[in-house]
PADRENFI-665091 format. One record per residue: residue number from 1; residue in three letters; x, y, z of N, C-alpha, C in turn. Coordinates in Angstrom, 2 decimals. Layout:
{pt NUM; 'ala'; {X; Y; Z}; {X; Y; Z}; {X; Y; Z}}
...
% end
This chain:
{pt 1; 'met'; {-6.34; 3.68; -6.42}; {-6.41; 2.32; -5.03}; {-5.07; 1.21; -6.24}}
{pt 2; 'gln'; {-4.44; 0.81; -5.04}; {-3.77; -0.05; -5.96}; {-4.86; -1.48; -6.02}}
{pt 3; 'arg'; {-3.68; -2.34; -6.90}; {-4.28; -3.42; -7.33}; {-3.03; -4.50; -6.66}}
{pt 4; 'ile'; {-3.99; -5.87; -5.58}; {-3.34; -6.81; -5.96}; {-3.65; -7.72; -6.76}}
{pt 5; 'leu'; {-3.20; -8.83; -6.99}; {-3.48; -10.47; -7.99}; {-3.08; -11.02; -6.43}}
{pt 6; 'leu'; {-4.10; -12.05; -6.73}; {-3.79; -12.93; -5.44}; {-4.43; -13.97; -5.86}}
{pt 7; 'ile'; {-2.95; -14.89; -6.07}; {-3.51; -16.89; -6.89}; {-2.56; -17.33; -5.43}}
{pt 8; 'glu'; {-3.95; -18.41; -5.08}; {-4.26; -18.92; -4.29}; {-5.40; -20.00; -4.19}}
{pt 9; 'asp'; {-5.00; -22.07; -3.80}; {-6.47; -22.53; -4.38}; {-7.32; -22.86; -2.84}}
{pt 10; 'glu'; {-6.30; -22.36; -2.44}; {-7.02; -23.20; -0.31}; {-8.36; -22.02; -0.36}}
{pt 11; 'ala'; {-9.49; -22.30; -0.49}; {-10.13; -21.16; -0.50}; {-10.60; -20.20; 0.91}}
{pt 12; 'ser'; {-11.43; -21.02; 2.08}; {-10.70; -19.76; 3.36}; {-9.64; -19.82; 2.71}}
{pt 13; 'ile'; {-7.93; -19.65; 2.49}; {-7.24; -18.66; 3.55}; {-7.57; -17.57; 2.08}}
{pt 14; 'ala'; {-7.52; -18.49; 1.15}; {-7.77; -17.20; -0.08}; {-8.99; -15.76; 0.54}}
{pt 15; 'arg'; {-9.75; -16.33; 0.91}; {-10.44; -15.91; 1.35}; {-11.05; -14.30; 2.31}}
{pt 16; 'phe'; {-9.56; -15.67; 3.29}; {-9.63; -14.94; 4.57}; {-8.48; -13.25; 4.09}}
{pt 17; 'ile'; {-7.07; -13.31; 3.27}; {-6.13; -12.73; 2.59}; {-7.34; -11.58; 1.93}}
{pt 18; 'glu'; {-8.12; -12.54; 1.31}; {-8.74; -10.91; 0.03}; {-9.07; -9.79; 0.88}}
{pt 19; 'leu'; {-10.41; -10.34; 1.87}; {-10.99; -9.53; 3.34}; {-10.08; -8.41; 3.15}}
{pt 20; 'glu'; {-8.71; -8.72; 3.88}; {-8.14; -7.73; 5.08}; {-7.04; -7.38; 4.51}}
{pt 21; 'leu'; {-7.11; -7.58; 2.98}; {-6.29; -6.84; 2.06}; {-7.90; -5.33; 1.32}}
{pt 22; 'lys'; {-8.34; -5.63; 1.06}; {-9.74; -5.24; 1.11}; {-9.61; -3.73; 2.03}}
{pt 23; 'his'; {-9.52; -5.07; 3.28}; {-9.72; -3.74; 4.34}; {-8.50; -2.15; 4.47}}
{pt 24; 'glu'; {-7.89; -2.69; 4.21}; {-6.51; -2.23; 4.03}; {-6.19; -1.29; 3.51}}
{pt 25; 'gly'; {-7.76; -1.36; 2.15}; {-7.45; -0.76; 0.83}; {-7.33; -0.61; -0.33}}
{pt 26; 'phe'; {-6.76; -2.13; -0.44}; {-6.32; -2.26; -2.16}; {-8.02; -3.31; -2.04}}
{pt 27; 'ala'; {-7.38; -2.97; -3.93}; {-8.68; -4.04; -4.77}; {-7.91; -5.37; -4.79}}
{pt 28; 'val'; {-8.66; -6.02; -4.85}; {-8.20; -7.66; -4.87}; {-8.91; -8.66; -5.52}}
{pt 29; 'thr'; {-7.80; -8.90; -7.12}; {-8.74; -10.23; -7.92}; {-7.32; -11.47; -6.87}}
{pt 30; 'val'; {-8.92; -12.41; -7.73}; {-8.71; -13.62; -7.42}; {-8.20; -15.06; -7.58}}
{pt 31; 'cys'; {-7.64; -15.59; -8.20}; {-7.48; -16.75; -8.93}; {-7.03; -18.04; -7.98}}
{pt 32; 'thr'; {-7.96; -18.96; -8.54}; {-7.72; -19.93; -7.92}; {-7.02; -21.35; -8.24}}
{pt 33; 'asp'; {-6.35; -21.07; -9.52}; {-5.48; -22.00; -10.65}; {-4.67; -20.81; -11.50}}
{pt 34; 'gly'; {-3.09; -22.46; -11.00}; {-2.00; -21.61; -11.56}; {-2.22; -20.76; -12.83}}
{pt 35; 'arg'; {-2.15; -21.08; -13.97}; {-2.80; -20.89; -14.95}; {-3.63; -19.85; -15.41}}
{pt 36; 'glu'; {-4.78; -20.18; -14.50}; {-5.76; -18.64; -14.25}; {-5.21; -17.74; -14.12}}
{pt 37; 'gly'; {-4.45; -17.92; -12.93}; {-3.57; -16.72; -12.32}; {-2.40; -16.20; -13.43}}
{pt 38; 'leu'; {-2.12; -16.56; -14.41}; {-0.85; -16.36; -14.93}; {-1.85; -15.51; -16.30}}
{pt 39; 'leu'; {-2.33; -15.77; -17.01}; {-3.29; -15.57; -17.50}; {-3.36; -13.75; -16.97}}
{pt 40; 'ala'; {-3.96; -13.49; -15.86}; {-4.65; -12.13; -15.43}; {-4.00; -11.01; -15.19}}
{pt 41; 'ala'; {-2.74; -12.31; -14.68}; {-1.65; -10.93; -14.41}; {-0.60; -10.76; -15.69}}
{pt 42; 'gln'; {-1.02; -11.41; -16.75}; {-0.05; -11.79; -18.58}; {-1.43; -9.90; -18.72}}
{pt 43; 'arg'; {-2.48; -10.34; -18.25}; {-3.44; -9.16; -19.59}; {-4.13; -8.23; -18.02}}
{pt 44; 'glu'; {-3.80; -7.98; -17.03}; {-4.33; -6.93; -16.82}; {-2.82; -6.95; -15.90}}
{pt 45; 'ser'; {-2.78; -5.07; -15.54}; {-2.37; -4.12; -14.71}; {-2.10; -4.08; -12.69}}
{pt 46; 'phe'; {-1.47; -4.67; -12.72}; {-1.16; -5.38; -10.53}; {-0.21; -4.59; -10.26}}
{pt 47; 'asp'; {0.06; -4.13; -8.83}; {0.56; -3.28; -7.85}; {0.90; -4.32; -7.57}}
{pt 48; 'met'; {1.35; -5.45; -7.71}; {1.92; -6.55; -6.52}; {1.30; -7.52; -6.92}}
{pt 49; 'leu'; {1.66; -9.11; -6.49}; {1.46; -10.33; -7.02}; {1.72; -11.41; -5.76}}
{pt 50; 'leu'; {0.03; -11.52; -5.64}; {0.62; -12.95; -4.07}; {0.23; -14.36; -3.91}}
{pt 51; 'val'; {1.54; -14.95; -4.42}; {1.04; -16.41; -4.99}; {1.63; -17.97; -4.38}}
{pt 52; 'asp'; {0.83; -18.07; -4.01}; {1.30; -19.52; -3.41}; {1.70; -20.16; -4.00}}
{pt 53; 'val'; {2.98; -21.00; -3.86}; {3.86; -22.30; -4.50}; {3.10; -23.13; -5.23}}
{pt 54; 'met'; {2.49; -24.32; -4.42}; {1.71; -25.41; -4.40}; {0.42; -24.99; -4.95}}
{pt 55; 'leu'; {0.09; -25.36; -6.54}; {-0.70; -24.51; -7.24}; {-0.93; -25.41; -8.21}}
{pt 56; 'pro'; {-2.70; -25.87; -8.13}; {-3.43; -27.24; -9.64}; {-2.97; -25.80; -10.65}}
{pt 57; 'gly'; {-2.46; -27.11; -11.67}; {-2.15; -25.94; -13.24}; {-0.82; -25.34; -13.25}}
{pt 58; 'leu'; {0.21; -24.79; -12.94}; {0.39; -24.15; -12.97}; {1.69; -24.03; -11.72}}
{pt 59; 'asn'; {2.29; -23.86; -10.68}; {3.45; -23.64; -9.52}; {3.68; -22.54; -9.66}}
{pt 60; 'gly'; {3.49; -21.68; -8.57}; {4.17; -20.62; -8.13}; {5.02; -20.25; -8.54}}
{pt 61; 'ile'; {6.29; -21.33; -8.66}; {7.65; -20.19; -8.85}; {8.03; -20.47; -9.99}}
{pt 62; 'glu'; {6.93; -21.49; -11.17}; {6.37; -21.31; -12.89}; {6.36; -19.99; -12.71}}
{pt 63; 'ile'; {5.82; -18.92; -12.56}; {4.37; -18.40; -12.42}; {5.64; -16.38; -12.68}}
{pt 64; 'cys'; {6.34; -17.29; -11.04}; {7.27; -16.26; -10.89}; {8.26; -15.93; -12.87}}
{pt 65; 'arg'; {8.90; -17.14; -13.15}; {9.61; -17.16; -14.32}; {9.34; -17.27; -15.11}}
{pt 66; 'arg'; {8.02; -16.91; -15.29}; {6.71; -16.30; -17.22}; {6.44; -15.11; -16.07}}
{pt 67; 'ile'; {6.72; -14.62; -15.35}; {6.33; -13.35; -14.96}; {7.25; -12.55; -15.24}}
{pt 68; 'arg'; {8.92; -12.70; -15.03}; {9.53; -12.52; -14.44}; {10.49; -12.07; -16.05}}
{pt 69; 'lys'; {10.50; -12.32; -17.33}; {10.24; -12.12; -18.89}; {9.75; -10.95; -18.96}}
{pt 70; 'ala'; {9.37; -10.18; -18.74}; {8.25; -8.82; -19.26}; {8.44; -8.32; -18.12}}
{pt 71; 'ser'; {8.39; -8.25; -17.05}; {7.02; -7.82; -15.92}; {8.39; -7.81; -14.97}}
{pt 72; 'asp'; {8.72; -6.71; -14.37}; {9.07; -6.37; -12.53}; {8.24; -6.46; -11.61}}
{pt 73; 'val'; {6.74; -6.37; -11.95}; {6.60; -5.93; -10.83}; {6.25; -6.47; -9.82}}
{pt 74; 'pro'; {6.47; -6.30; -8.16}; {6.42; -7.03; -7.00}; {5.92; -8.58; -6.79}}
{pt 75; 'ile'; {6.38; -9.84; -6.84}; {5.97; -10.49; -6.15}; {6.15; -11.52; -5.19}}
{pt 76; 'ile'; {5.60; -11.57; -4.11}; {6.13; -12.10; -2.93}; {4.88; -13.82; -2.85}}
{pt 77; 'leu'; {5.95; -14.64; -2.60}; {5.59; -16.00; -2.91}; {4.96; -16.03; -0.86}}
{pt 78; 'val'; {3.86; -16.84; -0.77}; {2.92; -17.80; 0.12}; {2.57; -19.00; -0.23}}
{pt 79; 'thr'; {4.06; -19.98; 0.59}; {3.75; -21.96; 1.27}; {3.97; -22.26; 2.03}}
{pt 80; 'ala'; {3.58; -23.45; 2.10}; {4.02; -23.99; 3.25}; {5.21; -24.79; 3.49}}
{pt 81; 'arg'; {5.97; -24.63; 2.40}; {7.09; -24.84; 2.21}; {8.38; -24.53; 2.88}}
{pt 82; 'asp'; {9.16; -24.96; 3.89}; {9.76; -23.49; 4.59}; {11.54; -24.10; 4.14}}
{pt 83; 'ala'; {11.92; -24.78; 3.61}; {13.31; -25.19; 3.12}; {14.24; -24.58; 2.29}}
{pt 84; 'val'; {15.41; -24.34; 2.56}; {16.13; -23.22; 2.19}; {15.96; -23.45; 1.14}}
{pt 85; 'met'; {16.26; -24.22; 0.50}; {16.19; -24.45; -1.05}; {14.76; -24.55; -1.87}}
{pt 86; 'asp'; {13.75; -24.13; -1.23}; {12.80; -23.89; -1.98}; {12.35; -22.29; -1.43}}
{pt 87; 'arg'; {12.75; -21.91; -0.61}; {12.88; -20.55; -0.35}; {14.16; -19.95; -1.84}}
{pt 88; 'val'; {15.71; -20.08; -1.58}; {15.96; -19.97; -2.69}; {15.94; -20.01; -3.96}}
{pt 89; 'gly'; {15.39; -20.49; -4.50}; {14.39; -21.16; -5.91}; {13.44; -19.99; -6.09}}
{pt 90; 'gly'; {12.70; -20.05; -5.27}; {11.42; -18.52; -5.59}; {12.58; -17.63; -5.73}}
{pt 91; 'leu'; {13.06; -16.66; -4.70}; {13.78; -15.96; -5.16}; {14.54; -15.39; -6.44}}
{pt 92; 'asp'; {14.97; -16.33; -6.54}; {16.18; -16.96; -7.81}; {15.31; -17.24; -9.14}}
{pt 93; 'ala'; {13.46; -17.67; -9.10}; {12.64; -17.26; -10.05}; {12.32; -16.07; -10.52}}
{pt 94; 'gly'; {12.29; -15.21; -9.27}; {12.03; -13.47; -10.21}; {11.46; -13.06; -9.13}}
{pt 95; 'ala'; {11.05; -13.68; -7.60}; {10.44; -13.05; -6.42}; {10.83; -12.48; -5.54}}
{pt 96; 'asp'; {10.47; -11.34; -4.69}; {10.52; -10.11; -4.31}; {10.81; -10.69; -2.82}}
{pt 97; 'asp'; {10.45; -11.38; -2.10}; {9.90; -11.66; -0.71}; {8.56; -13.28; -0.78}}
{pt 98; 'tyr'; {9.14; -13.81; 0.03}; {8.80; -15.51; 0.78}; {8.21; -15.53; 1.88}}
{pt 99; 'ile'; {7.25; -15.64; 2.30}; {6.57; -15.64; 3.45}; {6.03; -17.31; 3.59}}
{pt 100; 'val'; {6.76; -17.98; 4.91}; {5.57; -19.38; 5.18}; {4.15; -18.82; 5.61}}
{pt 101; 'lys'; {3.50; -19.99; 5.24}; {2.46; -21.16; 6.66}; {3.05; -21.43; 7.48}}
{pt 102; 'pro'; {2.37; -21.33; 8.72}; {1.21; -20.27; 8.73}; {1.64; -19.13; 9.08}}
{pt 103; 'phe'; {0.79; -17.47; 8.64}; {1.62; -15.99; 9.17}; {0.94; -16.05; 9.73}}
{pt 104; 'ala'; {0.99; -14.43; 9.77}; {0.21; -13.50; 10.93}; {0.16; -12.81; 9.74}}
{pt 105; 'ile'; {-0.99; -12.35; 9.65}; {-1.35; -11.25; 8.59}; {-0.71; -10.42; 8.69}}
{pt 106; 'glu'; {-0.46; -9.56; 9.73}; {-0.30; -8.25; 10.58}; {1.25; -8.72; 9.42}}
{pt 107; 'glu'; {2.07; -8.81; 9.53}; {3.15; -9.76; 8.74}; {3.09; -9.59; 7.10}}
{pt 108; 'leu'; {1.86; -10.40; 7.23}; {1.91; -10.16; 5.55}; {2.38; -8.68; 4.84}}
{pt 109; 'leu'; {0.89; -8.15; 5.97}; {0.65; -7.15; 5.77}; {2.01; -6.03; 5.13}}
{pt 110; 'ala'; {2.77; -6.07; 6.18}; {3.90; -5.06; 6.48}; {4.96; -5.25; 5.41}}
{pt 111; 'arg'; {4.89; -6.52; 5.24}; {5.93; -6.83; 4.02}; {5.58; -6.44; 2.38}}
{pt 112; 'ile'; {4.14; -6.15; 2.36}; {3.18; -5.77; 0.72}; {3.69; -4.13; 1.41}}
{pt 113; 'arg'; {3.51; -4.05; 2.61}; {3.38; -1.86; 2.43}; {4.93; -1.98; 2.39}}
{pt 114; 'thr'; {5.91; -2.80; 2.56}; {7.19; -2.55; 2.27}; {7.89; -2.24; 1.23}}
{pt 115; 'ile'; {7.17; -3.26; 0.32}; {7.98; -3.98; -1.35}; {7.60; -2.61; -1.86}}
{pt 116; 'leu'; {5.70; -1.93; -1.75}; {5.27; -1.10; -1.91}; {5.96; 0.01; -2.49}}
{pt 117; 'arg'; {6.49; 0.57; -0.77}; {6.99; 2.21; -0.51}; {8.28; 1.84; -1.61}}
{pt 118; 'arg'; {9.16; 0.81; -1.46}; {9.98; 0.41; -1.97}; {10.19; 0.76; -3.41}}
{pt 119; 'thr'; {8.71; 0.35; -4.46}; {8.61; 0.93; -5.68}; {8.28; 0.94; -6.37}}
{pt 120; 'gln'; {7.40; 1.90; -5.78}; {6.03; 3.66; -6.18}; {7.32; 4.39; -6.52}}
{pt 121; 'pro'; {6.56; 5.14; -7.83}; {7.32; 6.27; -8.58}; {7.04; 6.88; -6.85}}
{pt 122; 'lys'; {8.89; 7.75; -7.16}; {8.81; 9.03; -6.04}; {7.78; 9.54; -6.29}}
{pt 123; 'asp'; {7.28; 10.05; -6.71}; {6.18; 10.89; -7.18}; {5.12; 11.10; -6.73}}
{pt 124; 'val'; {4.87; 9.56; -6.11}; {3.67; 8.80; -6.01}; {3.33; 8.62; -4.43}}
{pt 125; 'leu'; {2.89; 8.92; -3.03}; {2.75; 9.05; -2.43}; {1.62; 8.12; -1.82}}
{pt 126; 'val'; {1.69; 6.25; -1.24}; {0.60; 5.81; -0.97}; {0.18; 5.32; 0.93}}
{pt 127; 'ile'; {-0.78; 5.84; 1.27}; {-0.64; 6.11; 2.51}; {-1.89; 5.66; 3.64}}
{pt 128; 'glu'; {-2.38; 4.69; 4.13}; {-3.58; 4.25; 4.44}; {-4.68; 4.10; 2.88}}
{pt 129; 'gly'; {-5.43; 4.44; 3.05}; {-6.42; 4.39; 1.60}; {-6.28; 4.94; 0.35}}
{pt 130; 'ile'; {-4.74; 6.15; 0.93}; {-5.25; 7.18; 0.00}; {-4.10; 7.22; -0.53}}
{pt 131; 'thr'; {-4.22; 8.00; -2.36}; {-2.71; 8.29; -2.94}; {-2.48; 10.31; -3.66}}
{pt 132; 'ile'; {-1.04; 9.82; -2.75}; {-0.87; 11.50; -3.50}; {-0.27; 11.36; -4.60}}
{pt 133; 'asp'; {-0.45; 11.94; -5.87}; {-0.04; 12.17; -7.02}; {0.80; 13.41; -7.02}}
{pt 134; 'arg'; {1.87; 13.86; -6.88}; {2.43; 15.40; -6.30}; {2.52; 15.34; -8.12}}
{pt 135; 'thr'; {3.16; 15.25; -8.80}; {2.82; 15.09; -10.06}; {1.13; 16.30; -10.90}}
{pt 136; 'ala'; {0.30; 15.46; -10.54}; {-0.79; 16.07; -10.33}; {-1.05; 16.76; -9.55}}
{pt 137; 'his'; {-0.69; 16.57; -8.07}; {-1.21; 17.24; -7.38}; {-2.93; 17.35; -6.86}}
{pt 138; 'ser'; {-3.55; 16.24; -7.32}; {-3.72; 15.44; -6.44}; {-4.00; 14.45; -6.10}}
{pt 139; 'val'; {-4.89; 14.15; -5.24}; {-4.68; 12.84; -3.97}; {-6.76; 12.63; -4.91}}
{pt 140; 'ser'; {-6.18; 10.94; -4.32}; {-6.88; 9.82; -4.54}; {-8.04; 8.93; -3.61}}
{pt 141; 'ala'; {-8.44; 8.04; -3.93}; {-9.05; 6.75; -2.96}; {-9.90; 5.94; -3.18}}
{pt 142; 'gln'; {-9.64; 4.79; -3.53}; {-10.15; 4.21; -4.13}; {-11.63; 4.32; -5.97}}
{pt 143; 'gly'; {-9.92; 5.04; -6.11}; {-10.35; 5.74; -7.64}; {-11.13; 6.75; -7.82}}
{pt 144; 'gln'; {-11.10; 7.56; -6.83}; {-12.31; 9.05; -6.98}; {-11.34; 10.45; -6.44}}
{pt 145; 'val'; {-11.58; 11.18; -7.41}; {-10.37; 12.42; -6.56}; {-11.09; 12.65; -5.47}}
{pt 146; 'ile'; {-10.29; 13.32; -4.53}; {-10.58; 14.12; -2.84}; {-10.30; 15.92; -3.88}}
{pt 147; 'glu'; {-11.61; 16.43; -3.35}; {-11.14; 17.92; -3.76}; {-10.48; 17.94; -2.71}}
{pt 148; 'leu'; {-9.15; 18.57; -3.03}; {-7.89; 19.72; -2.09}; {-8.43; 21.45; -2.25}}
{pt 149; 'thr'; {-8.88; 22.21; -1.07}; {-7.61; 23.81; -1.39}; {-6.23; 23.27; -1.75}}
{pt 150; 'lys'; {-5.51; 24.06; -1.84}; {-4.04; 23.89; -2.01}; {-3.62; 24.30; -0.55}}
{pt 151; 'thr'; {-3.78; 25.10; 0.89}; {-3.31; 24.46; 1.82}; {-4.47; 23.30; 2.39}}
{pt 152; 'glu'; {-4.63; 22.44; 1.41}; {-5.46; 21.10; 2.81}; {-4.38; 20.29; 1.43}}
{pt 153; 'tyr'; {-3.98; 20.65; 0.73}; {-3.64; 19.61; 0.38}; {-1.87; 19.61; 0.81}}
{pt 154; 'asp'; {-1.26; 20.80; 0.89}; {0.28; 21.24; 1.32}; {0.37; 20.11; 2.33}}
{pt 155; 'leu'; {-1.54; 21.20; 3.20}; {-0.83; 20.23; 4.52}; {-0.65; 18.47; 4.86}}
{pt 156; 'leu'; {-2.27; 17.86; 3.95}; {-1.70; 16.41; 3.76}; {-0.90; 15.75; 3.40}}
{pt 157; 'leu'; {0.00; 17.16; 2.24}; {1.74; 16.07; 1.67}; {2.24; 16.36; 3.04}}
{pt 158; 'phe'; {2.75; 17.16; 3.37}; {3.45; 17.52; 4.64}; {3.57; 16.11; 5.94}}
{pt 159; 'leu'; {1.98; 15.62; 5.78}; {1.76; 14.37; 7.19}; {2.61; 14.13; 6.30}}
{pt 160; 'ala'; {2.37; 13.54; 5.31}; {2.31; 12.20; 4.81}; {3.19; 11.78; 4.32}}
{pt 161; 'met'; {4.18; 13.18; 4.31}; {5.75; 12.79; 3.99}; {6.40; 12.28; 4.99}}
{pt 162; 'his'; {5.80; 13.14; 6.77}; {5.99; 12.84; 7.31}; {5.49; 11.80; 8.91}}
{pt 163; 'his'; {5.44; 10.92; 7.80}; {4.04; 9.53; 8.27}; {4.63; 9.00; 9.40}}
{pt 164; 'ser'; {4.37; 8.67; 11.06}; {4.54; 8.11; 11.53}; {5.54; 9.01; 12.87}}
{pt 165; 'gln'; {5.28; 10.37; 12.82}; {6.25; 11.12; 12.83}; {5.39; 12.67; 13.19}}
{pt 166; 'val'; {5.70; 12.70; 14.72}; {4.49; 13.68; 16.05}; {4.73; 14.79; 14.99}}
{pt 167; 'cys'; {4.08; 15.75; 14.54}; {4.32; 17.27; 13.48}; {3.42; 18.18; 14.71}}
{pt 168; 'thr'; {4.62; 18.63; 15.75}; {4.13; 19.80; 15.52}; {3.46; 21.43; 15.47}}
{pt 169; 'arg'; {2.39; 21.44; 15.74}; {2.02; 22.39; 15.11}; {2.75; 23.47; 14.98}}
{pt 170; 'glu'; {3.99; 23.91; 15.17}; {4.35; 24.87; 14.90}; {5.67; 24.79; 13.51}}
{pt 171; 'gln'; {5.81; 23.10; 13.77}; {5.83; 22.24; 12.64}; {5.87; 23.07; 10.88}}
{pt 172; 'ile'; {3.63; 23.12; 11.91}; {3.22; 22.43; 10.39}; {2.95; 23.93; 10.03}}
{pt 173; 'leu'; {3.07; 24.55; 11.19}; {2.45; 26.45; 10.17}; {4.16; 26.63; 9.00}}
{pt 174; 'thr'; {5.38; 25.92; 10.12}; {6.32; 26.77; 8.97}; {6.29; 26.08; 8.01}}
{pt 175; 'ala'; {5.64; 24.58; 7.90}; {6.42; 23.63; 6.32}; {5.09; 24.54; 5.81}}
{pt 176; 'val'; {3.92; 24.45; 5.57}; {3.02; 25.42; 4.80}; {2.57; 26.68; 4.83}}
{pt 177; 'trp'; {2.57; 27.42; 5.65}; {1.93; 28.63; 5.62}; {3.36; 29.83; 5.43}}
{pt 178; 'gly'; {4.73; 28.43; 6.21}; {5.76; 29.85; 5.72}; {6.02; 30.38; 6.78}}
{pt 179; 'phe'; {7.47; 30.11; 6.76}; {8.48; 31.47; 8.46}; {7.90; 32.46; 8.89}}
{pt 180; 'asp'; {7.68; 32.91; 7.91}; {7.75; 35.02; 8.40}; {5.37; 35.03; 8.51}}
{pt 181; 'thr'; {4.85; 33.39; 8.35}; {3.60; 33.83; 8.87}; {3.31; 34.34; 10.11}}
{pt 182; 'glu'; {2.48; 35.52; 10.35}; {1.42; 35.40; 11.10}; {-0.10; 35.15; 11.79}}
{pt 183; 'val'; {-0.44; 33.74; 11.17}; {-1.17; 32.55; 11.26}; {-0.89; 32.56; 12.67}}
{pt 184; 'glu'; {-2.04; 32.47; 13.77}; {-2.46; 31.47; 14.77}; {-2.36; 30.32; 14.61}}
{pt 185; 'thr'; {-1.54; 29.31; 15.72}; {-1.48; 28.72; 15.35}; {-2.95; 27.49; 15.81}}
{pt 186; 'asn'; {-3.71; 28.18; 15.84}; {-5.25; 27.46; 15.75}; {-5.92; 27.21; 14.80}}
{pt 187; 'val'; {-5.01; 27.59; 13.71}; {-5.80; 27.83; 12.08}; {-5.01; 26.16; 11.64}}
{pt 188; 'val'; {-4.17; 25.88; 12.52}; {-3.54; 24.56; 12.36}; {-5.38; 23.19; 12.41}}
{pt 189; 'asp'; {-5.60; 24.12; 13.00}; {-6.44; 22.79; 14.11}; {-7.23; 22.77; 13.27}}
{pt 190; 'val'; {-7.86; 23.89; 12.29}; {-8.52; 24.17; 11.42}; {-8.66; 23.24; 10.25}}
{pt 191; 'tyr'; {-7.73; 23.63; 9.84}; {-7.33; 22.67; 8.41}; {-7.21; 21.22; 9.26}}
{pt 192; 'ile'; {-7.28; 20.74; 9.57}; {-7.34; 19.71; 9.72}; {-8.50; 19.21; 9.92}}
{pt 193; 'arg'; {-9.36; 19.40; 10.71}; {-10.57; 18.38; 10.99}; {-10.63; 18.76; 9.17}}
{pt 194; 'his'; {-10.23; 19.79; 8.53}; {-11.38; 20.00; 6.80}; {-10.55; 19.53; 5.80}}
{pt 195; 'leu'; {-9.56; 18.19; 7.30}; {-8.87; 17.71; 6.03}; {-9.46; 15.80; 6.24}}
{pt 196; 'arg'; {-9.71; 15.78; 8.18}; {-9.75; 14.63; 8.14}; {-12.08; 15.05; 7.52}}
{pt 197; 'thr'; {-12.19; 15.73; 7.69}; {-13.60; 15.52; 6.71}; {-13.73; 15.35; 5.80}}
{pt 198; 'lys'; {-12.61; 15.67; 4.84}; {-12.71; 15.09; 2.97}; {-11.90; 13.52; 2.87}}
{pt 199; 'leu'; {-11.17; 13.82; 4.01}; {-10.52; 11.66; 4.56}; {-11.43; 10.93; 4.44}}
{pt 200; 'gly'; {-12.52; 11.40; 5.18}; {-13.08; 10.18; 5.68}; {-12.61; 8.63; 6.10}}
{pt 201; 'val'; {-13.04; 7.83; 6.10}; {-12.59; 7.08; 6.53}; {-11.14; 7.20; 5.85}}
{pt 202; 'phe'; {-11.07; 6.95; 4.97}; {-9.81; 6.44; 4.03}; {-8.21; 6.75; 4.22}}
{pt 203; 'ala'; {-7.75; 7.50; 5.21}; {-6.67; 7.63; 6.39}; {-7.33; 8.85; 7.47}}
{pt 204; 'thr'; {-6.28; 8.86; 8.78}; {-6.31; 8.81; 9.84}; {-5.75; 10.22; 10.03}}
{pt 205; 'ile'; {-6.11; 11.66; 10.48}; {-5.41; 12.13; 11.26}; {-5.16; 11.84; 12.63}}
{pt 206; 'glu'; {-3.81; 11.74; 12.88}; {-4.45; 11.13; 14.97}; {-3.99; 12.45; 15.77}}
{pt 207; 'thr'; {-4.54; 12.83; 16.89}; {-3.78; 14.41; 17.56}; {-3.39; 13.16; 18.78}}
{pt 208; 'val'; {-2.25; 14.04; 18.83}; {-1.54; 13.29; 20.33}; {-1.93; 15.20; 21.18}}
{pt 209; 'arg'; {-2.17; 14.61; 21.84}; {-2.67; 16.31; 23.06}; {-1.65; 16.81; 23.78}}
{pt 210; 'gly'; {-1.57; 18.03; 23.54}; {-0.68; 18.65; 23.84}; {0.90; 19.39; 22.82}}
{pt 211; 'val'; {0.88; 18.21; 21.69}; {1.94; 18.80; 21.28}; {2.02; 18.30; 19.16}}
{pt 212; 'gly'; {0.57; 17.93; 18.80}; {-0.03; 18.15; 17.24}; {-0.65; 16.04; 16.93}}
{pt 213; 'tyr'; {0.13; 16.71; 15.57}; {-0.74; 15.19; 14.55}; {0.67; 14.56; 14.86}}
{pt 214; 'val'; {-0.09; 13.51; 13.57}; {0.46; 13.17; 12.75}; {-0.32; 11.19; 11.90}}
{pt 215; 'met'; {0.27; 11.49; 10.89}; {-0.22; 10.33; 10.28}; {0.34; 9.06; 9.91}}
{pt 216; 'arg'; {-0.09; 7.83; 10.45}; {1.10; 6.59; 10.47}; {-0.15; 5.65; 9.50}}
{pt 217; 'gln'; {1.33; 4.64; 9.03}; {1.07; 4.20; 7.77}; {0.52; 2.87; 8.08}}
% end
């Protein structure tokens, strides 16, 4: 599970963002003071930082500057200030992105997903609530390993690598079972059912009636 550090002093905003991130499958640590947040970022390992600019103790731009001396962890600044110089200052301090309050939570989530896709190791895929490690040939959700057979794993990997694309049963058969397979297309449906059972609430494989299947990011 990917970890996000949220440094935000407004309790209602922090709680709202925390709940939305947890709903999306992230583990969230919340700090309400700039110095406390900086210490957390330096002591623990996070996949992303969401940092408010106006914070007690230490402002968000200074946090960015100090973090960048030792880490390239992705940072999104969250602020109520929309002046050009404020945005430039945040980006020059090392932030990867900048979002202005008030914002739609969907926009924040999209920015988080975009940056994480860009920065995640190429041998690791993260889609919905699951992590696929192609080097270890493993699948996990919330830190728990999901046991899959080789065929189930190959099927999941194919759908994940083509996320948001509708894959026909014929395409899946060719990719997972091979060009010269004599397996019938209804076997795909059987394995999709197996996968759905094992993935549970962590990932959704949608049926596109009359066509095939799709996983969406």
